[in-house]
PDB file of N, CA, C and O in Angstrom:
ATOM      1  N   MET A   1     120.020 114.568 110.617  1.00  0.00           N
ATOM      2  CA  MET A   1     119.947 113.340 109.846  1.00  0.00           C
ATOM      3  C   MET A   1     119.123 113.622 108.589  1.00  0.00           C
ATOM      4  O   MET A   1     118.046 114.214 108.655  1.00  0.00           O
ATOM      5  N   SER A   2     119.644 113.191 107.456  1.00  0.00           N
ATOM      6  CA  SER A   2     118.962 113.426 106.187  1.00  0.00           C
ATOM      7  C   SER A   2     117.814 112.434 105.988  1.00  0.00           C
ATOM      8  O   SER A   2     117.696 111.444 106.709  1.00  0.00           O
ATOM      9  N   ILE A   3     116.985 112.720 105.009  1.00  0.00           N
ATOM     10  CA  ILE A   3     115.878 111.819 104.676  1.00  0.00           C
ATOM     11  C   ILE A   3     116.427 110.469 104.224  1.00  0.00           C
ATOM     12  O   ILE A   3     115.869 109.428 104.571  1.00  0.00           O
ATOM     13  N   LEU A   4     117.506 110.476 103.460  1.00  0.00           N
ATOM     14  CA  LEU A   4     118.106 109.233 102.989  1.00  0.00           C
ATOM     15  C   LEU A   4     118.629 108.393 104.156  1.00  0.00           C
ATOM     16  O   LEU A   4     118.440 107.177 104.179  1.00  0.00           O
ATOM     17  N   SER A   5     119.276 109.030 105.112  1.00  0.00           N
ATOM     18  CA  SER A   5     119.766 108.306 106.287  1.00  0.00           C
ATOM     19  C   SER A   5     118.612 107.741 107.118  1.00  0.00           C
ATOM     20  O   SER A   5     118.707 106.631 107.641  1.00  0.00           O
ATOM     21  N   THR A   6     117.539 108.495 107.237  1.00  0.00           N
ATOM     22  CA  THR A   6     116.361 108.017 107.963  1.00  0.00           C
ATOM     23  C   THR A   6     115.756 106.815 107.257  1.00  0.00           C
ATOM     24  O   THR A   6     115.365 105.844 107.904  1.00  0.00           O
ATOM     25  N   PHE A   7     115.676 106.874 105.938  1.00  0.00           N
ATOM     26  CA  PHE A   7     115.170 105.757 105.148  1.00  0.00           C
ATOM     27  C   PHE A   7     116.048 104.519 105.346  1.00  0.00           C
ATOM     28  O   PHE A   7     115.530 103.415 105.517  1.00  0.00           O
ATOM     29  N   GLY A   8     117.354 104.692 105.326  1.00  0.00           N
ATOM     30  CA  GLY A   8     118.274 103.578 105.536  1.00  0.00           C
ATOM     31  C   GLY A   8     118.144 102.981 106.925  1.00  0.00           C
ATOM     32  O   GLY A   8     118.174 101.761 107.087  1.00  0.00           O
ATOM     33  N   LEU A   9     118.001 103.835 107.925  1.00  0.00           N
ATOM     34  CA  LEU A   9     117.812 103.361 109.294  1.00  0.00           C
ATOM     35  C   LEU A   9     116.523 102.559 109.411  1.00  0.00           C
ATOM     36  O   LEU A   9     116.500 101.520 110.071  1.00  0.00           O
ATOM     37  N   PHE A  10     115.452 103.026 108.780  1.00  0.00           N
ATOM     38  CA  PHE A  10     114.185 102.299 108.787  1.00  0.00           C
ATOM     39  C   PHE A  10     114.339 100.941 108.121  1.00  0.00           C
ATOM     40  O   PHE A  10     113.867  99.936 108.654  1.00  0.00           O
ATOM     41  N   ALA A  11     114.994 100.895 106.959  1.00  0.00           N
ATOM     42  CA  ALA A  11     115.155  99.643 106.225  1.00  0.00           C
ATOM     43  C   ALA A  11     115.943  98.621 107.036  1.00  0.00           C
ATOM     44  O   ALA A  11     115.538  97.463 107.132  1.00  0.00           O
ATOM     45  N   VAL A  12     117.049  99.032 107.611  1.00  0.00           N
ATOM     46  CA  VAL A  12     117.894  98.106 108.365  1.00  0.00           C
ATOM     47  C   VAL A  12     117.209  97.666 109.663  1.00  0.00           C
ATOM     48  O   VAL A  12     117.337  96.511 110.071  1.00  0.00           O
ATOM     49  N   THR A  13     116.489  98.576 110.307  1.00  0.00           N
ATOM     50  CA  THR A  13     115.751  98.216 111.523  1.00  0.00           C
ATOM     51  C   THR A  13     114.646  97.220 111.202  1.00  0.00           C
ATOM     52  O   THR A  13     114.436  96.265 111.950  1.00  0.00           O
ATOM     53  N   ALA A  14     113.938  97.432 110.097  1.00  0.00           N
ATOM     54  CA  ALA A  14     112.893  96.499 109.676  1.00  0.00           C
ATOM     55  C   ALA A  14     113.485  95.127 109.369  1.00  0.00           C
ATOM     56  O   ALA A  14     112.891  94.102 109.701  1.00  0.00           O
ATOM     57  N   MET A  15     114.654  95.112 108.734  1.00  0.00           N
ATOM     58  CA  MET A  15     115.319  93.838 108.451  1.00  0.00           C
ATOM     59  C   MET A  15     115.633  93.102 109.744  1.00  0.00           C
ATOM     60  O   MET A  15     115.370  91.904 109.859  1.00  0.00           O
ATOM     61  N   LEU A  16     116.185  93.801 110.703  1.00  0.00           N
ATOM     62  CA  LEU A  16     116.558  93.195 111.969  1.00  0.00           C
ATOM     63  C   LEU A  16     115.339  92.637 112.700  1.00  0.00           C
ATOM     64  O   LEU A  16     115.369  91.505 113.183  1.00  0.00           O
ATOM     65  N   LEU A  17     114.279  93.418 112.781  1.00  0.00           N
ATOM     66  CA  LEU A  17     113.079  92.969 113.476  1.00  0.00           C
ATOM     67  C   LEU A  17     112.436  91.766 112.793  1.00  0.00           C
ATOM     68  O   LEU A  17     112.060  90.798 113.455  1.00  0.00           O
ATOM     69  N   CYS A  18     112.312  91.828 111.487  1.00  0.00           N
ATOM     70  CA  CYS A  18     111.698  90.716 110.761  1.00  0.00           C
ATOM     71  C   CYS A  18     112.551  89.456 110.860  1.00  0.00           C
ATOM     72  O   CYS A  18     112.016  88.355 110.990  1.00  0.00           O
ATOM     73  N   TYR A  19     113.849  89.604 110.800  1.00  0.00           N
ATOM     74  CA  TYR A  19     114.733  88.443 110.917  1.00  0.00           C
ATOM     75  C   TYR A  19     114.598  87.813 112.302  1.00  0.00           C
ATOM     76  O   TYR A  19     114.567  86.590 112.433  1.00  0.00           O
ATOM     77  N   ALA A  20     114.516  88.649 113.327  1.00  0.00           N
ATOM     78  CA  ALA A  20     114.405  88.145 114.701  1.00  0.00           C
ATOM     79  C   ALA A  20     113.074  87.447 114.945  1.00  0.00           C
ATOM     80  O   ALA A  20     112.984  86.568 115.802  1.00  0.00           O
ATOM     81  N   LEU A  21     112.039  87.830 114.202  1.00  0.00           N
ATOM     82  CA  LEU A  21     110.705  87.284 114.423  1.00  0.00           C
ATOM     83  C   LEU A  21     110.279  86.234 113.390  1.00  0.00           C
ATOM     84  O   LEU A  21     109.122  85.812 113.381  1.00  0.00           O
ATOM     85  N   GLU A  22     111.196  85.813 112.529  1.00  0.00           N
ATOM     86  CA  GLU A  22     110.865  84.862 111.466  1.00  0.00           C
ATOM     87  C   GLU A  22     110.212  83.577 111.965  1.00  0.00           C
ATOM     88  O   GLU A  22     109.341  83.029 111.290  1.00  0.00           O
ATOM     89  N   ALA A  23     110.611  83.094 113.120  1.00  0.00           N
ATOM     90  CA  ALA A  23     110.088  81.828 113.629  1.00  0.00           C
ATOM     91  C   ALA A  23     108.617  81.929 114.033  1.00  0.00           C
ATOM     92  O   ALA A  23     107.936  80.910 114.147  1.00  0.00           O
ATOM     93  N   ARG A  24     108.129  83.129 114.247  1.00  0.00           N
ATOM     94  CA  ARG A  24     106.746  83.317 114.692  1.00  0.00           C
ATOM     95  C   ARG A  24     105.729  83.187 113.569  1.00  0.00           C
ATOM     96  O   ARG A  24     104.615  82.715 113.796  1.00  0.00           O
ATOM     97  N   SER A  25     106.095  83.598 112.367  1.00  0.00           N
ATOM     98  CA  SER A  25     105.154  83.561 111.253  1.00  0.00           C
ATOM     99  C   SER A  25     105.910  83.666 109.935  1.00  0.00           C
ATOM    100  O   SER A  25     106.955  84.310 109.851  1.00  0.00           O
ATOM    101  N   HIS A  26     105.361  83.021 108.910  1.00  0.00           N
ATOM    102  CA  HIS A  26     105.996  83.124 107.597  1.00  0.00           C
ATOM    103  C   HIS A  26     105.869  84.532 107.022  1.00  0.00           C
ATOM    104  O   HIS A  26     106.590  84.883 106.088  1.00  0.00           O
ATOM    105  N   TRP A  27     104.971  85.337 107.563  1.00  0.00           N
ATOM    106  CA  TRP A  27     104.825  86.709 107.097  1.00  0.00           C
ATOM    107  C   TRP A  27     106.046  87.555 107.449  1.00  0.00           C
ATOM    108  O   TRP A  27     106.340  88.530 106.758  1.00  0.00           O
ATOM    109  N   PHE A  28     106.755  87.196 108.505  1.00  0.00           N
ATOM    110  CA  PHE A  28     107.978  87.926 108.841  1.00  0.00           C
ATOM    111  C   PHE A  28     109.086  87.628 107.837  1.00  0.00           C
ATOM    112  O   PHE A  28     109.976  88.455 107.634  1.00  0.00           O
ATOM    113  N   ILE A  29     109.042  86.464 107.212  1.00  0.00           N
ATOM    114  CA  ILE A  29     110.007  86.171 106.146  1.00  0.00           C
ATOM    115  C   ILE A  29     109.736  87.089 104.957  1.00  0.00           C
ATOM    116  O   ILE A  29     110.664  87.634 104.359  1.00  0.00           O
ATOM    117  N   LEU A  30     108.457  87.254 104.621  1.00  0.00           N
ATOM    118  CA  LEU A  30     108.108  88.194 103.548  1.00  0.00           C
ATOM    119  C   LEU A  30     108.508  89.613 103.939  1.00  0.00           C
ATOM    120  O   LEU A  30     109.035  90.358 103.113  1.00  0.00           O
ATOM    121  N   GLY A  31     108.264  89.987 105.179  1.00  0.00           N
ATOM    122  CA  GLY A  31     108.672  91.309 105.649  1.00  0.00           C
ATOM    123  C   GLY A  31     110.179  91.504 105.543  1.00  0.00           C
ATOM    124  O   GLY A  31     110.648  92.588 105.196  1.00  0.00           O
ATOM    125  N   PHE A  32     110.934  90.452 105.841  1.00  0.00           N
ATOM    126  CA  PHE A  32     112.389  90.520 105.708  1.00  0.00           C
ATOM    127  C   PHE A  32     112.782  90.738 104.246  1.00  0.00           C
ATOM    128  O   PHE A  32     113.681  91.525 103.950  1.00  0.00           O
ATOM    129  N   ALA A  33     112.105  90.038 103.337  1.00  0.00           N
ATOM    130  CA  ALA A  33     112.402  90.201 101.906  1.00  0.00           C
ATOM    131  C   ALA A  33     112.121  91.637 101.457  1.00  0.00           C
ATOM    132  O   ALA A  33     112.915  92.227 100.724  1.00  0.00           O
ATOM    133  N   ILE A  34     110.999  92.192 101.894  1.00  0.00           N
ATOM    134  CA  ILE A  34     110.653  93.569 101.528  1.00  0.00           C
ATOM    135  C   ILE A  34     111.656  94.546 102.134  1.00  0.00           C
ATOM    136  O   ILE A  34     112.076  95.498 101.476  1.00  0.00           O
ATOM    137  N   ALA A  35     112.039  94.310 103.389  1.00  0.00           N
ATOM    138  CA  ALA A  35     113.022  95.182 104.030  1.00  0.00           C
ATOM    139  C   ALA A  35     114.373  95.098 103.328  1.00  0.00           C
ATOM    140  O   ALA A  35     115.087  96.097 103.235  1.00  0.00           O
ATOM    141  N   CYS A  36     114.727  93.920 102.838  1.00  0.00           N
ATOM    142  CA  CYS A  36     115.974  93.786 102.073  1.00  0.00           C
ATOM    143  C   CYS A  36     115.901  94.583 100.771  1.00  0.00           C
ATOM    144  O   CYS A  36     116.893  95.178 100.351  1.00  0.00           O
ATOM    145  N   CYS A  37     114.728  94.595 100.131  1.00  0.00           N
ATOM    146  CA  CYS A  37     114.546  95.424  98.929  1.00  0.00           C
ATOM    147  C   CYS A  37     114.754  96.897  99.258  1.00  0.00           C
ATOM    148  O   CYS A  37     115.412  97.631  98.521  1.00  0.00           O
ATOM    149  N   LEU A  38     114.177  97.310 100.386  1.00  0.00           N
ATOM    150  CA  LEU A  38     114.362  98.700 100.805  1.00  0.00           C
ATOM    151  C   LEU A  38     115.830  98.996 101.099  1.00  0.00           C
ATOM    152  O   LEU A  38     116.333 100.067 100.760  1.00  0.00           O
ATOM    153  N   GLY A  39     116.514  98.043 101.731  1.00  0.00           N
ATOM    154  CA  GLY A  39     117.942  98.211 101.996  1.00  0.00           C
ATOM    155  C   GLY A  39     118.739  98.297 100.706  1.00  0.00           C
ATOM    156  O   GLY A  39     119.709  99.049 100.614  1.00  0.00           O
ATOM    157  N   SER A  40     118.326  97.524  99.714  1.00  0.00           N
ATOM    158  CA  SER A  40     118.992  97.572  98.412  1.00  0.00           C
ATOM    159  C   SER A  40     118.819  98.942  97.763  1.00  0.00           C
ATOM    160  O   SER A  40     119.776  99.523  97.252  1.00  0.00           O
ATOM    161  N   VAL A  41     117.605  99.444  97.789  1.00  0.00           N
ATOM    162  CA  VAL A  41     117.340 100.775  97.237  1.00  0.00           C
ATOM    163  C   VAL A  41     118.194 101.812  97.962  1.00  0.00           C
ATOM    164  O   VAL A  41     118.797 102.682  97.333  1.00  0.00           O
ATOM    165  N   TYR A  42     118.239 101.712  99.272  1.00  0.00           N
ATOM    166  CA  TYR A  42     119.057 102.640 100.054  1.00  0.00           C
ATOM    167  C   TYR A  42     120.522 102.567  99.637  1.00  0.00           C
ATOM    168  O   TYR A  42     121.167 103.597  99.444  1.00  0.00           O
ATOM    169  N   GLY A  43     121.047 101.351  99.498  1.00  0.00           N
ATOM    170  CA  GLY A  43     122.444 101.200  99.107  1.00  0.00           C
ATOM    171  C   GLY A  43     122.748 101.853  97.768  1.00  0.00           C
ATOM    172  O   GLY A  43     123.756 102.544  97.620  1.00  0.00           O
ATOM    173  N   PHE A  44     121.874 101.632  96.796  1.00  0.00           N
ATOM    174  CA  PHE A  44     122.097 102.240  95.480  1.00  0.00           C
ATOM    175  C   PHE A  44     121.944 103.766  95.534  1.00  0.00           C
ATOM    176  O   PHE A  44     122.707 104.488  94.893  1.00  0.00           O
ATOM    177  N   LEU A  45     120.964 104.253  96.292  1.00  0.00           N
ATOM    178  CA  LEU A  45     120.766 105.703  96.377  1.00  0.00           C
ATOM    179  C   LEU A  45     121.926 106.419  97.053  1.00  0.00           C
ATOM    180  O   LEU A  45     122.247 107.553  96.695  1.00  0.00           O
ATOM    181  N   GLN A  46     122.551 105.780  98.014  1.00  0.00           N
ATOM    182  CA  GLN A  46     123.661 106.442  98.696  1.00  0.00           C
ATOM    183  C   GLN A  46     124.989 106.245  97.970  1.00  0.00           C
ATOM    184  O   GLN A  46     126.008 106.819  98.357  1.00  0.00           O
ATOM    185  N   GLY A  47     124.970 105.433  96.918  1.00  0.00           N
ATOM    186  CA  GLY A  47     126.177 105.236  96.116  1.00  0.00           C
ATOM    187  C   GLY A  47     127.011 104.041  96.519  1.00  0.00           C
ATOM    188  O   GLY A  47     128.111 103.857  95.998  1.00  0.00           O
ATOM    189  N   ALA A  48     126.519 103.227  97.431  1.00  0.00           N
ATOM    190  CA  ALA A  48     127.237 102.020  97.856  1.00  0.00           C
ATOM    191  C   ALA A  48     126.650 100.830  97.094  1.00  0.00           C
ATOM    192  O   ALA A  48     125.921 100.014  97.658  1.00  0.00           O
ATOM    193  N   TRP A  49     126.983 100.748  95.799  1.00  0.00           N
ATOM    194  CA  TRP A  49     126.364  99.726  94.962  1.00  0.00           C
ATOM    195  C   TRP A  49     126.660  98.299  95.415  1.00  0.00           C
ATOM    196  O   TRP A  49     125.802  97.439  95.213  1.00  0.00           O
ATOM    197  N   PRO A  50     127.833  97.976  96.024  1.00  0.00           N
ATOM    198  CA  PRO A  50     128.005  96.596  96.502  1.00  0.00           C
ATOM    199  C   PRO A  50     126.979  96.234  97.587  1.00  0.00           C
ATOM    200  O   PRO A  50     126.458  95.119  97.600  1.00  0.00           O
ATOM    201  N   PHE A  51     126.695  97.167  98.484  1.00  0.00           N
ATOM    202  CA  PHE A  51     125.689  96.949  99.517  1.00  0.00           C
ATOM    203  C   PHE A  51     124.319  96.765  98.871  1.00  0.00           C
ATOM    204  O   PHE A  51     123.572  95.861  99.245  1.00  0.00           O
ATOM    205  N   GLY A  52     123.991  97.612  97.913  1.00  0.00           N
ATOM    206  CA  GLY A  52     122.715  97.503  97.213  1.00  0.00           C
ATOM    207  C   GLY A  52     122.566  96.185  96.491  1.00  0.00           C
ATOM    208  O   GLY A  52     121.489  95.590  96.487  1.00  0.00           O
ATOM    209  N   LEU A  53     123.644  95.725  95.880  1.00  0.00           N
ATOM    210  CA  LEU A  53     123.619  94.456  95.151  1.00  0.00           C
ATOM    211  C   LEU A  53     123.419  93.269  96.095  1.00  0.00           C
ATOM    212  O   LEU A  53     122.597  92.392  95.830  1.00  0.00           O
ATOM    213  N   VAL A  54     124.164  93.246  97.184  1.00  0.00           N
ATOM    214  CA  VAL A  54     124.054  92.142  98.146  1.00  0.00           C
ATOM    215  C   VAL A  54     122.671  92.133  98.800  1.00  0.00           C
ATOM    216  O   VAL A  54     122.091  91.063  98.987  1.00  0.00           O
ATOM    217  N   GLU A  55     122.144  93.281  99.144  1.00  0.00           N
ATOM    218  CA  GLU A  55     120.807  93.337  99.734  1.00  0.00           C
ATOM    219  C   GLU A  55     119.757  92.869  98.734  1.00  0.00           C
ATOM    220  O   GLU A  55     118.776  92.235  99.120  1.00  0.00           O
ATOM    221  N   GLY A  56     119.951  93.170  97.464  1.00  0.00           N
ATOM    222  CA  GLY A  56     119.039  92.675  96.437  1.00  0.00           C
ATOM    223  C   GLY A  56     119.061  91.155  96.344  1.00  0.00           C
ATOM    224  O   GLY A  56     118.020  90.521  96.169  1.00  0.00           O
ATOM    225  N   ILE A  57     120.240  90.581  96.460  1.00  0.00           N
ATOM    226  CA  ILE A  57     120.369  89.116  96.440  1.00  0.00           C
ATOM    227  C   ILE A  57     119.684  88.522  97.664  1.00  0.00           C
ATOM    228  O   ILE A  57     118.976  87.521  97.552  1.00  0.00           O
ATOM    229  N   TRP A  58     119.890  89.134  98.844  1.00  0.00           N
ATOM    230  CA  TRP A  58     119.225  88.659 100.052  1.00  0.00           C
ATOM    231  C   TRP A  58     117.709  88.733  99.916  1.00  0.00           C
ATOM    232  O   TRP A  58     116.996  87.868 100.426  1.00  0.00           O
ATOM    233  N   ALA A  59     117.218  89.753  99.237  1.00  0.00           N
ATOM    234  CA  ALA A  59     115.773  89.879  99.026  1.00  0.00           C
ATOM    235  C   ALA A  59     115.249  88.706  98.206  1.00  0.00           C
ATOM    236  O   ALA A  59     114.193  88.156  98.517  1.00  0.00           O
ATOM    237  N   VAL A  60     115.974  88.323  97.167  1.00  0.00           N
ATOM    238  CA  VAL A  60     115.564  87.185  96.338  1.00  0.00           C
ATOM    239  C   VAL A  60     115.607  85.890  97.145  1.00  0.00           C
ATOM    240  O   VAL A  60     114.692  85.072  97.054  1.00  0.00           O
ATOM    241  N   VAL A  61     116.660  85.701  97.929  1.00  0.00           N
ATOM    242  CA  VAL A  61     116.776  84.495  98.764  1.00  0.00           C
ATOM    243  C   VAL A  61     115.617  84.421  99.757  1.00  0.00           C
ATOM    244  O   VAL A  61     115.003  83.367  99.920  1.00  0.00           O
ATOM    245  N   ALA A  62     115.323  85.533 100.415  1.00  0.00           N
ATOM    246  CA  ALA A  62     114.232  85.554 101.400  1.00  0.00           C
ATOM    247  C   ALA A  62     112.878  85.335 100.729  1.00  0.00           C
ATOM    248  O   ALA A  62     112.019  84.650 101.284  1.00  0.00           O
ATOM    249  N   LEU A  63     112.681  85.901  99.558  1.00  0.00           N
ATOM    250  CA  LEU A  63     111.416  85.700  98.842  1.00  0.00           C
ATOM    251  C   LEU A  63     111.235  84.237  98.455  1.00  0.00           C
ATOM    252  O   LEU A  63     110.131  83.700  98.555  1.00  0.00           O
ATOM    253  N   ARG A  64     112.305  83.593  98.018  1.00  0.00           N
ATOM    254  CA  ARG A  64     112.224  82.165  97.689  1.00  0.00           C
ATOM    255  C   ARG A  64     111.922  81.340  98.934  1.00  0.00           C
ATOM    256  O   ARG A  64     111.159  80.376  98.873  1.00  0.00           O
ATOM    257  N   ARG A  65     112.516  81.714 100.061  1.00  0.00           N
ATOM    258  CA  ARG A  65     112.209  81.019 101.319  1.00  0.00           C
ATOM    259  C   ARG A  65     110.753  81.178 101.689  1.00  0.00           C
ATOM    260  O   ARG A  65     110.098  80.219 102.097  1.00  0.00           O
ATOM    261  N   TRP A  66     110.239  82.403 101.547  1.00  0.00           N
ATOM    262  CA  TRP A  66     108.844  82.660 101.878  1.00  0.00           C
ATOM    263  C   TRP A  66     107.912  81.856 100.974  1.00  0.00           C
ATOM    264  O   TRP A  66     106.924  81.290 101.443  1.00  0.00           O
ATOM    265  N   LEU A  67     108.222  81.807  99.695  1.00  0.00           N
ATOM    266  CA  LEU A  67     107.387  81.039  98.780  1.00  0.00           C
ATOM    267  C   LEU A  67     107.394  79.561  99.143  1.00  0.00           C
ATOM    268  O   LEU A  67     106.367  78.892  99.026  1.00  0.00           O
ATOM    269  N   GLY A  68     108.535  79.043  99.582  1.00  0.00           N
ATOM    270  CA  GLY A  68     108.627  77.644  99.991  1.00  0.00           C
ATOM    271  C   GLY A  68     107.848  77.347 101.253  1.00  0.00           C
ATOM    272  O   GLY A  68     107.306  76.252 101.408  1.00  0.00           O
ATOM    273  N   VAL A  69     107.785  78.312 102.158  1.00  0.00           N
ATOM    274  CA  VAL A  69     107.064  78.114 103.416  1.00  0.00           C
ATOM    275  C   VAL A  69     105.579  78.389 103.250  1.00  0.00           C
ATOM    276  O   VAL A  69     104.744  77.684 103.818  1.00  0.00           O
ATOM    277  N   ALA A  70     105.247  79.416 102.469  1.00  0.00           N
ATOM    278  CA  ALA A  70     103.853  79.827 102.307  1.00  0.00           C
ATOM    279  C   ALA A  70     103.056  78.806 101.498  1.00  0.00           C
ATOM    280  O   ALA A  70     101.858  78.635 101.726  1.00  0.00           O
ATOM    281  N   ARG A  71     103.705  78.132 100.563  1.00  0.00           N
ATOM    282  CA  ARG A  71     103.031  77.106  99.763  1.00  0.00           C
ATOM    283  C   ARG A  71     103.561  75.742 100.184  1.00  0.00           C
ATOM    284  O   ARG A  71     104.618  75.317  99.717  1.00  0.00           O
ATOM    285  N   PRO A  72     102.852  75.068 101.045  1.00  0.00           N
ATOM    286  CA  PRO A  72     103.317  73.741 101.463  1.00  0.00           C
ATOM    287  C   PRO A  72     103.394  72.801 100.268  1.00  0.00           C
ATOM    288  O   PRO A  72     102.537  72.818  99.384  1.00  0.00           O
ATOM    289  N   ARG A  73     104.410  72.007 100.261  1.00  0.00           N
ATOM    290  CA  ARG A  73     104.605  71.051  99.165  1.00  0.00           C
ATOM    291  C   ARG A  73     103.693  69.850  99.343  1.00  0.00           C
ATOM    292  O   ARG A  73     103.520  69.336 100.449  1.00  0.00           O
ATOM    293  N   THR A  74     103.123  69.421  98.247  1.00  0.00           N
ATOM    294  CA  THR A  74     102.298  68.220  98.285  1.00  0.00           C
ATOM    295  C   THR A  74     103.115  67.067  97.749  1.00  0.00           C
ATOM    296  O   THR A  74     103.875  67.216  96.792  1.00  0.00           O
ATOM    297  N   VAL A  75     102.954  65.936  98.365  1.00  0.00           N
ATOM    298  CA  VAL A  75     103.739  64.764  97.964  1.00  0.00           C
ATOM    299  C   VAL A  75     102.908  63.813  97.161  1.00  0.00           C
ATOM    300  O   VAL A  75     103.402  62.769  96.736  1.00  0.00           O
TER     301      VAL A  75
END
C-alpha cells in the first residue's frame, strides 16, 4: 500500500468515525469537516478531481454546521 493510499484510508476512516459520533459532541462535526478536507486533498492528489471537489463541498457544509452548533443563536 502506498503512502497516498494510506493517507486516503485514514481520511475516509476519520470521516466515518466522526460522522458516526456527531451526536456526542459538536467537536465531532468539526472533526468531520477536517476529515472531509483531508479526503478532498486525497481526491485531488490521486487525480480524481470530482471526488476532491465533492469532498471540499462537504467540508464547507460541515464547517457551517459546526459554526451553527458551536455558537448558539441569541434571540
